[in-house]
Backbone bond lengths (Angstrom), bond angles and torsions (degrees), N, CA, C in turn:
res aa  C-N    CA-C-N  psi(-1)  N-CA   C-N-CA  omega(-1)  CA-C   N-CA-C  phi
1 M - - - 1.458 - - 1.521 110.95 -
2 R 1.359 116.74 -43.64 1.456 120.67 -178.74 1.527 110.58 -61.86
3 R 1.348 116.68 -41.21 1.462 120.39 -179.30 1.523 110.32 -69.77
4 T 1.342 117.22 -38.43 1.462 120.83 179.29 1.515 110.68 -63.15
5 C 1.324 116.63 -43.22 1.469 121.10 179.34 1.522 110.24 -63.58
6 W 1.320 116.34 -40.11 1.472 120.01 179.85 1.509 109.88 -62.19
7 L 1.340 117.47 -44.72 1.455 120.94 -179.20 1.512 111.26 -65.59
8 A 1.335 116.94 -39.23 1.455 120.14 179.26 1.516 111.01 -64.35
9 C 1.331 115.46 -43.28 1.468 120.11 179.22 1.517 110.67 -63.17
10 L 1.323 115.58 -42.92 1.458 119.35 -178.68 1.518 110.84 -64.89
11 A 1.327 117.12 -38.85 1.456 120.17 179.15 1.521 111.48 -66.11
12 L 1.340 115.95 -40.82 1.455 120.15 -179.82 1.515 111.99 -67.31
13 C 1.350 115.66 -31.97 1.458 120.19 -174.75 1.520 112.53 -94.82
14 S 1.309 118.01 4.98 1.459 120.43 -171.29 1.508 113.22 -61.22
15 G 1.323 117.53 -24.09 1.459 118.91 -178.51 1.502 113.48 -97.77
16 R 1.318 117.82 1.09 1.451 120.20 -174.76 1.513 111.57 -74.76
17 Q 1.304 116.66 139.09 1.452 122.51 177.61 1.522 109.05 -108.39
18 L 1.323 117.60 134.52 1.459 121.61 177.36 1.514 109.14 -82.36
19 R 1.322 117.16 129.44 1.451 122.45 -175.28 1.512 110.86 -72.91
20 H 1.333 117.09 139.57 1.455 123.43 176.09 1.514 108.58 -119.95
21 D 1.316 116.53 131.25 1.454 121.21 175.47 1.512 111.18 -91.87
22 Q 1.350 116.61 -19.01 1.446 120.45 -179.08 1.521 108.85 -133.14
23 Q 1.296 116.70 150.94 1.451 122.14 176.47 1.514 108.67 -117.15
24 H 1.325 116.83 134.32 1.453 122.05 179.82 1.520 108.08 -129.30
25 T 1.307 116.21 156.36 1.456 119.29 -174.79 1.513 113.97 -115.55
26 M 1.322 118.01 -13.43 1.454 119.10 -174.72 1.523 111.43 -82.14
27 V 1.321 116.42 141.55 1.454 123.38 177.24 1.520 108.02 -117.65
28 P 1.334 118.83 131.23 1.464 120.18 179.61 1.520 110.79 -56.54
29 E 1.315 116.26 137.19 1.460 120.39 -178.96 1.516 111.79 -63.48
30 S 1.333 116.64 -24.94 1.460 119.48 -176.84 1.521 112.07 -73.84
31 F 1.333 117.99 -8.04 1.449 120.46 -178.29 1.513 110.45 -97.63
32 S 1.315 116.96 121.59 1.457 122.63 -176.90 1.516 110.67 -89.99
33 H 1.317 115.69 147.92 1.455 121.04 174.65 1.527 110.71 -118.56
34 D 1.318 116.57 24.91 1.457 122.11 179.19 1.530 108.70 -72.85
35 S 1.336 117.55 116.55 1.460 121.15 -174.47 1.523 111.96 -64.49
36 H 1.335 117.27 -33.62 1.462 119.75 179.27 1.516 110.74 -65.43
37 K 1.338 116.33 -42.83 1.459 120.24 179.01 1.527 110.69 -65.54
38 Q 1.346 117.57 -35.78 1.446 120.42 -178.78 1.523 111.22 -61.07
39 Q 1.312 117.51 -29.32 1.451 120.54 -177.78 1.522 112.06 -75.57
40 R 1.287 118.25 -24.18 1.459 119.05 -173.75 1.525 114.49 -117.22
41 E 1.319 117.97 -8.81 1.457 120.25 -179.48 1.535 111.08 -100.92
42 V 1.305 114.97 143.50 1.457 121.87 173.97 1.520 106.63 -106.30
43 L 1.325 116.27 109.48 1.457 120.92 -171.70 1.527 112.26 -86.92
44 V 1.332 115.11 128.05 1.462 123.27 172.05 1.522 107.00 -117.01
45 L 1.316 117.02 124.39 1.456 121.53 179.57 1.523 110.34 -100.01
46 A 1.339 116.41 121.83 1.464 122.28 173.16 1.521 107.20 -99.06
47 F 1.320 117.66 119.89 1.461 122.33 -171.90 1.519 109.44 -133.47
48 G 1.348 115.87 136.22 1.461 118.65 178.70 1.513 112.44 169.99
49 D 1.329 115.77 -148.37 1.461 121.87 -175.46 1.530 110.57 -100.51
50 S 1.329 116.65 -147.36 1.468 120.22 -175.61 1.518 112.97 -66.14
51 L 1.335 117.80 -23.31 1.459 119.91 177.47 1.523 111.21 -72.19
52 T 1.314 116.77 -24.44 1.459 120.91 172.32 1.523 110.31 -82.33
53 A 1.338 115.62 -37.09 1.471 119.94 178.03 1.522 111.51 -67.49
54 G 1.335 117.71 -25.29 1.464 121.26 -179.51 1.515 113.75 83.02
55 L 1.325 117.18 31.00 1.462 121.72 -178.15 1.528 111.84 -63.71
56 H 1.350 116.19 132.51 1.465 120.86 174.42 1.524 109.50 -161.72
57 S 1.325 115.81 175.86 1.474 122.42 178.96 1.518 111.18 51.58
58 C 1.322 115.03 50.70 1.458 121.14 -176.07 1.530 108.99 -120.45
59 A 1.322 116.93 117.26 1.463 121.06 179.17 1.523 110.10 -68.27
60 P 1.340 118.29 147.92 1.468 120.99 179.29 1.524 112.01 -54.39
61 G 1.330 115.72 127.20 1.449 120.44 178.22 1.514 115.20 79.28
62 A 1.325 117.64 -1.44 1.458 121.01 -177.76 1.529 110.35 -76.12
63 P 1.321 118.52 148.84 1.466 120.70 177.19 1.520 110.41 -67.29
64 L 1.327 115.75 153.15 1.461 120.30 -178.10 1.527 112.19 -58.88
65 E 1.338 115.84 -29.21 1.463 119.54 -178.53 1.519 112.48 -61.84
66 S 1.335 116.90 -23.71 1.458 120.32 -178.96 1.528 113.12 -91.93
67 C 1.329 116.36 -3.90 1.458 120.96 -178.87 1.529 110.67 -88.37
68 S 1.306 115.56 168.50 1.456 121.24 175.77 1.522 109.54 -106.61
69 F 1.329 115.77 155.36 1.459 120.79 -179.47 1.524 109.09 -133.26
70 S 1.331 115.37 126.61 1.471 121.81 177.62 1.524 108.17 -135.53
71 P 1.325 117.95 75.26 1.464 120.44 -175.10 1.518 113.49 -62.78
72 Y 1.323 114.71 154.93 1.463 119.45 -179.96 1.526 112.61 -75.59
73 A 1.323 117.49 -14.44 1.463 121.75 -173.27 1.528 114.14 -54.05
74 P 1.345 120.27 -48.11 1.471 118.92 -179.24 1.528 113.41 -61.69
75 H 1.323 116.82 -33.79 1.463 120.43 179.87 1.525 110.47 -73.26
76 L 1.328 116.33 -37.56 1.460 119.72 175.00 1.525 109.94 -63.56
77 Q 1.310 116.84 -44.09 1.468 120.43 179.02 1.523 111.26 -60.38
78 D 1.323 116.61 -43.06 1.459 121.26 179.55 1.527 110.67 -59.42
79 E 1.334 115.94 -43.88 1.462 119.87 -179.00 1.528 111.45 -69.46
80 L 1.331 117.11 -38.20 1.464 119.61 178.94 1.520 110.70 -62.62
81 R 1.311 116.59 -40.37 1.461 119.65 179.89 1.522 111.17 -68.29
82 K 1.321 116.57 -35.26 1.464 119.82 176.49 1.527 111.07 -65.64
83 R 1.326 115.98 -26.67 1.462 121.53 -177.56 1.527 112.34 -92.03
84 G 1.319 116.66 12.58 1.453 119.73 173.63 1.516 115.54 106.59
85 H 1.336 117.50 -12.31 1.461 120.23 177.77 1.530 108.09 -87.56
86 T 1.324 115.49 71.30 1.462 120.71 -169.64 1.515 113.97 -68.32
87 T 1.330 117.66 -17.31 1.467 120.07 178.99 1.526 111.94 -106.74
88 A 1.321 117.22 12.09 1.465 120.05 -179.82 1.525 110.53 -65.32
89 L 1.303 115.88 135.77 1.458 122.92 176.43 1.519 107.90 -128.38
90 V 1.332 116.85 113.79 1.459 121.43 -178.39 1.520 109.19 -101.41
91 K 1.314 116.40 118.66 1.459 121.65 177.96 1.509 108.63 -115.00
92 Q 1.339 115.90 141.84 1.458 119.85 -175.92 1.512 111.65 -119.58
93 K 1.332 114.05 146.23 1.458 122.46 169.38 1.525 106.47 -137.00
94 G 1.345 115.17 108.25 1.461 120.74 -179.08 1.517 110.52 -123.63
95 Y 1.333 117.51 141.89 1.462 122.50 -174.64 1.530 109.79 -127.39
96 S 1.326 114.36 109.39 1.467 121.52 -172.19 1.517 111.53 -65.52
97 G 1.318 114.93 130.12 1.459 121.51 174.84 1.510 115.18 85.27
98 W 1.319 117.89 -2.87 1.462 119.98 -174.23 1.530 111.60 -86.73
99 T 1.315 115.31 137.79 1.460 121.74 174.61 1.529 108.94 -80.84
100 S 1.319 115.55 172.36 1.467 119.25 178.06 1.522 111.18 -64.16
101 Q 1.336 117.48 -33.26 1.460 120.64 176.93 1.518 110.61 -62.84
102 E 1.326 116.59 -41.26 1.463 120.83 -179.11 1.530 111.44 -72.95
103 L 1.324 116.68 -32.36 1.461 119.80 175.89 1.522 110.87 -68.99
104 L 1.335 115.54 -28.89 1.461 119.87 179.74 1.524 111.07 -77.71
105 V 1.310 116.67 -48.08 1.470 122.84 176.96 1.514 106.75 -130.82
106 K 1.303 117.80 105.41 1.453 122.51 -170.69 1.524 111.95 -59.62
107 P 1.330 118.39 147.65 1.459 121.97 -179.64 1.524 111.09 -60.34
108 S 1.322 115.62 146.46 1.460 119.81 177.43 1.524 109.61 -63.13
109 G 1.317 115.46 144.86 1.458 119.96 179.27 1.507 113.40 93.94
110 T 1.340 117.83 -10.98 1.463 120.45 176.14 1.519 108.40 -97.70
111 F 1.308 115.94 151.54 1.460 118.73 -174.97 1.518 113.96 -138.01
112 E 1.315 117.65 -10.32 1.455 118.81 -170.94 1.525 113.03 -83.08
113 Q 1.320 118.26 -10.65 1.449 119.96 -173.32 1.521 113.79 -115.69
114 P 1.318 118.36 109.54 1.461 118.39 164.07 1.523 107.96 -64.90
115 E 1.314 117.79 141.97 1.449 120.60 -179.22 1.528 110.32 -65.85
116 L 1.322 115.79 165.55 1.459 121.09 -177.58 1.522 111.36 -53.93
117 S 1.322 116.65 -43.24 1.465 119.37 -179.54 1.517 111.13 -59.72
118 Q 1.325 116.66 -37.40 1.460 120.08 179.91 1.522 111.86 -71.49
119 L 1.329 116.81 -39.35 1.463 119.66 177.90 1.530 110.36 -58.63
120 L 1.319 116.01 -42.80 1.451 120.10 -179.29 1.527 111.24 -70.17
121 Q 1.330 116.57 -38.97 1.466 120.38 -179.55 1.517 112.10 -71.03
122 R 1.332 116.26 -41.65 1.460 119.43 -176.84 1.515 111.13 -63.35
123 E 1.319 116.43 -39.43 1.457 119.35 179.19 1.523 111.20 -75.91
124 G 1.326 115.24 -45.97 1.455 119.63 177.56 1.510 114.76 68.78
125 R 1.301 118.75 12.53 1.468 120.74 -177.24 1.526 111.76 -144.83
126 T 1.305 118.76 14.19 1.467 121.18 -179.92 1.525 109.22 -65.51
127 T 1.308 116.07 125.25 1.460 120.92 -179.39 1.517 111.86 -88.07
128 L 1.338 116.81 -33.72 1.462 121.48 -175.62 1.518 109.14 -153.26
129 A 1.332 116.91 142.50 1.462 121.62 175.71 1.523 109.38 -117.46
130 V 1.333 115.90 131.02 1.468 122.11 176.61 1.532 106.59 -105.45
131 L 1.317 116.78 112.57 1.458 121.75 -172.83 1.522 110.45 -112.90
132 M 1.327 115.25 130.57 1.464 121.63 -179.06 1.523 108.14 -136.98
133 A 1.333 116.83 110.29 1.462 121.84 -177.34 1.520 109.00 -153.77
134 G 1.336 115.66 165.33 1.460 120.14 175.69 1.515 115.14 122.47
135 S 1.339 117.54 -24.85 1.469 119.63 -179.27 1.525 111.44 -61.63
136 N 1.329 116.70 -43.51 1.464 119.72 179.89 1.521 112.04 -69.72
137 D 1.327 116.39 -29.63 1.465 119.40 175.45 1.524 110.11 -62.68
138 L 1.331 116.35 -45.04 1.459 120.51 179.41 1.524 111.18 -65.79
139 G 1.323 116.52 -35.59 1.457 119.94 -177.35 1.509 114.08 -78.75
140 R 1.334 117.53 -36.27 1.460 121.06 -172.84 1.520 114.02 -102.56
141 R 1.313 117.31 -28.01 1.465 120.73 -175.77 1.528 109.17 -101.23
142 K 1.320 115.19 72.23 1.459 121.26 -171.38 1.521 113.23 -60.60
143 T 1.325 117.48 -34.61 1.466 119.98 -175.79 1.522 112.92 -91.68
144 A 1.316 117.50 -3.99 1.466 119.91 -178.78 1.526 110.49 -73.40
145 S 1.319 116.26 140.73 1.460 121.00 178.70 1.524 110.38 -79.45
146 A 1.325 115.57 163.30 1.466 120.19 177.07 1.522 110.37 -59.93
147 E 1.319 116.89 -37.99 1.456 120.70 -179.84 1.528 111.28 -65.57
148 D 1.339 116.17 -40.20 1.471 119.61 179.31 1.523 111.08 -64.33
149 I 1.333 116.46 -44.80 1.464 119.87 -179.07 1.524 110.58 -66.13
150 A 1.331 116.26 -43.13 1.459 119.68 178.37 1.526 110.72 -61.11
151 H 1.316 116.93 -39.55 1.465 121.33 178.67 1.526 110.79 -60.50
152 D 1.342 116.06 -44.50 1.460 119.97 -177.09 1.526 111.36 -70.14
153 V 1.325 116.87 -39.74 1.468 119.39 176.56 1.531 109.76 -63.57
154 W 1.319 115.67 -42.65 1.460 119.48 -178.67 1.525 111.95 -66.07
155 S 1.318 117.59 -26.09 1.467 120.70 178.80 1.529 111.22 -59.24
156 L 1.324 117.58 -31.47 1.461 121.11 176.34 1.531 110.41 -64.29
157 H 1.316 116.14 -39.76 1.458 120.43 178.34 1.525 110.80 -68.92
158 D 1.325 116.54 -36.54 1.456 120.06 176.15 1.531 110.97 -58.13
159 V 1.335 116.11 -39.47 1.464 120.12 179.33 1.534 110.24 -61.54
160 A 1.332 115.83 -48.11 1.466 119.73 -179.73 1.525 110.97 -63.84
161 H 1.319 116.98 -45.85 1.463 120.23 -179.06 1.524 111.05 -63.20
162 G 1.333 116.29 -33.70 1.451 120.32 177.67 1.509 112.83 -64.34
163 Q 1.326 116.32 -20.08 1.467 121.11 175.85 1.526 110.93 -106.48
164 H 1.337 115.69 18.80 1.464 122.77 174.30 1.529 112.56 65.63
165 V 1.325 115.97 28.90 1.465 120.92 177.69 1.526 108.10 -108.27
166 P 1.328 119.53 114.68 1.465 121.02 176.36 1.526 110.77 -68.34
167 T 1.318 115.39 159.60 1.462 119.98 -174.27 1.524 111.94 -130.14
168 V 1.332 113.80 155.54 1.458 122.23 165.59 1.520 106.25 -110.53
169 L 1.298 116.56 123.33 1.462 122.26 -179.96 1.521 108.60 -97.20
170 V 1.329 117.12 110.07 1.464 121.52 178.63 1.525 108.14 -88.27
171 A 1.314 116.23 124.37 1.464 121.57 -176.47 1.527 111.66 -62.95
172 I 1.328 115.16 153.88 1.461 121.29 176.10 1.530 108.68 -64.64
173 P 1.335 118.02 130.81 1.472 121.12 -174.99 1.524 113.30 -62.49
174 P 1.336 117.67 153.26 1.462 122.89 -177.93 1.520 112.86 -83.86
175 T 1.325 116.82 65.89 1.455 120.91 174.75 1.512 108.32 -147.25
176 G 1.293 118.16 -167.24 1.450 120.34 -178.30 1.509 112.89 155.28
177 L 1.313 117.42 -6.82 1.455 119.17 175.25 1.510 109.07 -61.57
178 G 1.309 117.70 135.60 1.446 120.85 178.69 1.506 114.42 92.52
179 M 1.353 118.03 -5.13 1.451 119.27 179.68 1.533 111.39 -67.34
180 G 1.320 117.26 -23.73 1.457 119.88 170.47 1.512 115.36 96.53
181 V 1.324 118.34 -32.87 1.454 118.55 -173.99 1.527 113.08 -112.82
182 R 1.290 118.76 -8.39 1.460 122.39 175.12 1.533 108.35 -133.41
183 D 1.324 117.32 137.78 1.453 117.07 173.39 1.524 108.02 -74.52
184 H 1.333 115.96 169.78 1.458 119.51 -171.35 1.528 112.14 -61.75
185 H 1.321 117.77 -42.26 1.458 120.97 -178.24 1.524 110.85 -62.90
186 E 1.312 116.67 -45.16 1.457 120.87 179.77 1.523 110.66 -64.27
187 Y 1.329 116.08 -43.62 1.463 120.41 179.32 1.524 110.47 -60.98
188 E 1.324 116.90 -44.58 1.456 120.64 -176.61 1.528 111.29 -64.76
189 Q 1.321 116.95 -39.85 1.457 119.89 177.26 1.526 111.06 -62.79
190 A 1.336 115.60 -45.33 1.461 120.31 179.95 1.526 110.61 -64.89
191 R 1.334 116.67 -41.36 1.464 120.69 -179.91 1.519 111.17 -60.00
192 Q 1.323 116.59 -45.29 1.456 119.97 -179.13 1.528 111.41 -63.71
193 K 1.326 116.93 -38.85 1.468 120.15 178.87 1.530 111.18 -65.70
194 V 1.336 116.33 -44.52 1.460 119.75 179.85 1.524 110.49 -63.63
195 N 1.316 117.24 -45.72 1.458 120.10 179.92 1.527 111.79 -62.34
196 A 1.317 116.94 -36.57 1.465 120.01 178.00 1.530 110.73 -64.30
197 R 1.324 116.48 -42.35 1.476 120.25 177.55 1.525 110.30 -63.76
198 L 1.332 116.14 -41.49 1.459 119.90 -178.71 1.529 111.44 -67.02
199 R 1.315 116.42 -38.48 1.464 119.86 177.85 1.532 110.10 -61.67
200 E 1.336 116.41 -40.80 1.463 120.81 179.17 1.530 110.66 -62.95
201 R 1.324 116.54 -45.39 1.459 120.33 -179.28 1.527 111.11 -64.98
202 C 1.307 115.41 -40.57 1.465 120.41 179.69 1.524 110.20 -63.38
203 S 1.310 116.42 -43.84 1.462 120.47 179.58 1.527 110.88 -62.83
204 A 1.331 116.07 -39.91 1.460 120.23 -179.42 1.523 112.26 -67.54
205 A 1.348 116.87 -22.81 1.465 120.88 -179.62 1.520 112.60 -78.90
206 G 1.313 117.46 -6.70 1.454 120.62 177.04 1.517 113.07 64.43
207 A 1.320 116.18 -131.71 1.460 121.75 -174.87 1.521 113.45 -68.79
208 F 1.314 117.61 -11.93 1.462 120.15 -179.60 1.523 112.77 -75.96
209 C 1.340 118.68 -17.84 1.472 119.56 -173.43 1.524 111.27 -140.92
210 T 1.330 114.99 139.39 1.462 122.67 174.49 1.517 107.93 -125.19
211 F 1.313 116.88 129.49 1.467 121.86 -178.36 1.524 109.66 -91.66
212 A 1.347 116.00 134.17 1.467 121.37 179.00 1.520 109.57 -126.89
213 E 1.297 116.99 121.67 1.463 120.49 173.47 1.525 108.91 -66.32
214 C 1.325 117.21 146.84 1.454 119.86 175.13 1.529 108.50 -71.45
215 P 1.335 118.18 121.55 1.460 120.48 -175.03 1.527 114.28 -77.95
216 V 1.327 117.73 -7.69 1.465 121.16 -179.12 1.518 107.98 -100.98
217 D 1.327 115.96 102.49 1.457 119.78 -178.05 1.527 109.66 -87.42
218 W 1.334 114.84 -177.28 1.461 120.86 -178.42 1.518 109.05 -118.42
219 I 1.331 116.42 118.04 1.468 119.39 -178.74 1.523 112.18 -116.63
220 G 1.320 116.74 1.60 1.459 119.52 177.57 1.512 113.42 129.83
221 R 1.320 115.15 175.55 1.460 120.89 -175.39 1.529 113.38 -61.75
222 E 1.319 116.37 -22.25 1.465 119.16 -178.37 1.527 112.19 -79.95
223 D 1.311 117.44 -5.70 1.460 121.73 -178.24 1.530 109.62 -73.38
224 T 1.330 116.76 111.78 1.466 121.44 -175.27 1.527 112.83 -74.95
225 R 1.314 117.40 -3.89 1.465 119.84 176.27 1.529 111.51 -78.94
226 W 1.323 115.90 -7.66 1.462 120.92 -178.94 1.519 110.49 -119.65
227 E 1.318 115.20 148.90 1.453 121.80 174.81 1.530 109.80 -73.61
228 P 1.340 118.31 163.83 1.473 120.48 178.32 1.523 113.60 -57.68
229 D 1.357 117.54 -25.74 1.465 118.45 179.91 1.524 111.97 -74.15
230 A 1.335 117.37 -8.20 1.467 123.12 177.90 1.518 112.78 61.63
231 V 1.301 117.36 18.40 1.461 123.23 178.78 1.519 110.52 -117.11
232 H 1.334 115.85 -45.12 1.456 121.26 -179.91 1.527 110.43 -98.76
233 M 1.303 115.55 150.09 1.456 119.89 177.66 1.525 110.04 -84.97
234 S 1.296 115.69 160.89 1.465 121.57 172.62 1.528 108.32 -83.61
235 A 1.313 116.74 177.48 1.464 119.87 177.74 1.528 110.83 -57.82
236 S 1.335 116.35 -41.46 1.468 119.39 179.42 1.526 111.16 -69.25
237 G 1.329 116.30 -30.36 1.464 119.89 177.01 1.514 112.13 -67.51
238 Y 1.323 116.69 -42.33 1.461 119.67 178.10 1.531 111.21 -65.94
239 E 1.322 115.91 -35.82 1.461 118.21 175.64 1.527 110.59 -62.89
240 A 1.343 115.85 -43.32 1.461 119.92 178.24 1.523 111.31 -63.07
241 L 1.326 116.58 -35.19 1.459 121.09 177.87 1.530 110.42 -63.62
242 G 1.335 116.38 -51.27 1.456 120.00 -178.39 1.514 113.33 -61.41
243 R 1.326 115.42 -43.99 1.461 118.75 -178.87 1.528 110.97 -74.09
244 G 1.330 116.30 -30.07 1.464 119.82 -177.95 1.521 114.29 -72.21
245 I 1.330 117.26 -34.58 1.461 119.24 179.76 1.531 111.89 -87.22
246 A 1.329 117.11 -6.69 1.464 121.27 -175.33 1.535 113.98 -56.50
247 P 1.333 120.52 -43.71 1.469 118.45 179.68 1.528 112.85 -58.58
248 T 1.326 116.52 -42.32 1.465 120.44 179.17 1.518 111.27 -67.52
249 V 1.335 116.39 -44.51 1.464 120.31 179.58 1.521 110.38 -64.72
250 S 1.307 117.54 -40.22 1.459 121.46 179.57 1.522 111.14 -60.33
251 E 1.313 116.55 -44.30 1.462 120.36 179.12 1.527 110.71 -64.55
252 A 1.338 116.17 -42.88 1.464 120.31 178.96 1.528 110.82 -64.12
253 L 1.325 116.75 -37.60 1.462 120.78 179.69 1.523 110.90 -68.62
254 T 1.320 116.94 -40.65 1.457 120.62 176.24 1.523 110.76 -58.75
255 D 1.328 116.46 -45.74 1.461 120.97 179.66 1.528 111.05 -64.08
256 A 1.338 116.43 -42.18 1.462 120.44 -179.12 1.523 111.00 -63.14
257 L 1.318 117.40 -42.81 1.462 121.22 179.29 1.528 111.21 -66.92
258 S 1.327 116.45 -37.58 1.460 120.63 178.58 1.525 110.64 -65.14
259 R 1.325 116.38 -44.08 1.466 119.56 179.55 1.523 110.91 -65.49
260 A 1.329 116.22 -39.12 1.462 120.12 179.23 1.527 110.87 -63.00
261 A 1.328 116.70 -39.87 1.461 120.80 178.96 1.530 110.88 -66.69
262 E 1.328 116.21 -39.90 1.457 120.11 178.67 1.523 110.94 -65.85
263 L 1.325 116.08 -41.35 1.462 120.07 178.83 1.521 110.86 -63.64
264 Q 1.332 116.27 -40.84 1.462 120.60 179.08 1.533 109.87 -63.37
265 A 1.322 116.60 -40.00 1.462 120.14 178.96 1.524 110.80 -64.20
266 V 1.338 115.87 -39.74 1.469 119.46 178.14 1.524 110.35 -63.91
267 K 1.337 116.97 -43.07 1.460 120.54 179.95 1.523 111.32 -62.47
268 E 1.327 117.04 -38.29 1.456 120.69 -178.80 1.520 111.93 -69.55
269 E 1.330 116.41 -25.68 1.465 120.17 178.37 1.527 112.46 -79.20
270 L 1.338 116.77 -19.90 1.470 120.29 -177.45 1.523 111.23 -76.14
């Protein structure tokens, strides 16, 4: 029944256009337009903030150019291929320090980032999007309620679903020391509330969304999977993140490919 409803919704919405308030012309260099590759690759887009970018080894106040980046995407791709998705290609776009609001509508004066809707439209073949956001909202938006933050994070999923791309929602990680504006106890309470709201929204979306707990927990300052700032993961932490969410992403990708094949069969019968 769930799959039938998804197919019916997708068929009804096939002509819908997602509204754009801004037009941008830049395309990320990491996105290929090779037609031969498009026929054989299954594209998974990992999109989010610095935890998606894999930021680490960054001195306080240092420019991003001096930091290191070890995104989880290659490790997720490796695990997906081991699990039978041999043509899976995981591409990442992560923006350090950005809140979910900024990821949805980029700040004025920036030019390097096509918005999520554009990334999905420009490629036109994204099978699944893995979205991870909310940590910066908790750190920077001190007066925002859990419901407000959950709403803004979920807006990113609405964009993907509006383009018929199912999503995996990766929960906000269980840390927060060093964020500067909330103590750890306050941050943890807010994080749990936001994640609970997001889990509810994801469940209500049915086949369009799969919820994934963050597999990298927080056990203290001695945990080498985290940077000294206790906000960003280390290279080994990002690897653990990519490999840890792989079972959930793999299952979601299998379902997405199955639904796409069924939809194609229905179209061919019409």
